[in-house]
C-alpha positions as CSV (number, residue, x, y, z in Angstrom):
1,M,139.8,104.0,110.5
2,Y,136.6,102.2,111.4
3,L,135.0,102.5,114.7
4,S,133.3,99.3,116.8
5,D,130.4,98.8,117.2
6,G,130.5,100.0,120.6
7,E,132.4,102.8,119.4
8,E,129.7,103.9,117.0
9,W,126.9,103.3,119.6
10,L,128.9,106.3,121.9
11,V,129.4,108.7,118.8
12,I,125.6,108.1,118.2
13,L,124.8,109.0,121.7
14,V,126.9,111.9,122.1
15,A,125.6,113.5,118.8
16,S,121.7,112.7,119.9
17,T,122.6,114.3,123.3
18,I,124.5,117.3,121.6
19,V,121.3,117.6,119.3
20,L,118.9,117.3,121.8
21,G,120.7,120.0,124.2
22,L,120.5,122.6,121.4
23,I,117.1,122.1,120.8
24,I,116.0,122.3,124.3
25,K,118.5,125.4,124.8
26,S,116.4,126.9,121.4
27,Y,113.3,126.1,123.3
28,R,114.3,128.2,126.3
29,D,115.6,130.9,124.7
30,Y,112.3,131.5,122.4
31,K,110.4,131.0,125.3
32,T,112.2,133.7,127.4
33,M,112.3,135.7,124.3
34,S,108.5,135.4,124.2
35,A,107.6,136.4,127.7
36,E,109.8,139.7,127.6
37,A,108.2,140.5,124.5
38,N,104.8,140.3,126.3
39,R,106.0,142.0,129.2
40,K,107.3,145.0,127.2
41,I,103.5,144.9,125.2
42,E,101.8,145.1,128.7
43,R,104.1,147.7,129.6
44,Q,103.4,149.7,126.7
45,K,99.5,149.2,127.0
46,K,99.9,150.6,130.9
47,D,101.8,153.6,129.6
48,E,99.3,154.1,126.8
49,A,96.3,154.0,129.4
50,Y,98.1,156.0,131.9
51,V,99.2,158.8,129.3
52,R,95.6,158.7,128.0
53,K,94.3,159.0,131.9
54,L,96.5,162.0,131.9
55,K,95.7,164.0,128.7
56,K,92.1,163.5,129.9
57,V,92.8,165.1,133.5
58,I,95.0,167.8,132.1
59,D,92.1,168.6,129.5
60,E,89.3,168.9,132.0
61,K,91.7,171.3,134.2
62,N,92.4,173.2,131.0
63,E,88.8,173.7,130.7
64,L,88.1,174.7,134.3
65,L,91.1,177.1,133.7
66,Q,89.4,178.7,130.6
67,K,86.1,179.1,132.4
68,A,87.8,180.6,135.6
69,I,89.6,183.1,133.2
70,K,86.4,183.8,131.1
71,L,84.8,184.4,134.6
72,K,87.3,186.5,136.1
73,E,87.4,188.7,132.5
74,E,83.5,189.0,132.8
75,Q,83.8,190.2,136.3
76,A,86.8,192.7,135.4
77,N,84.3,194.4,132.5
78,K,81.3,194.8,134.8
79,F,83.4,196.7,137.4
80,K,84.5,199.1,134.5
81,N,81.3,199.7,133.4
């Protein structure tokens, strides 16, 4: 079974359209995945910065609490003596 010239061109056109469609779909998927990965990285950086800030605040409060405990112990020792 042989195809006429018009049918051959039609087959070539359909095949080209399919291949082009696959390439475009792959490119869009790649862009979407890249954008999602970038958002995930940004979120991770923000979370890490928040944790560092929170740790700093907790360390400062812990230091103040330790000083308060030490002062209270010193005052208690003064009243005992």
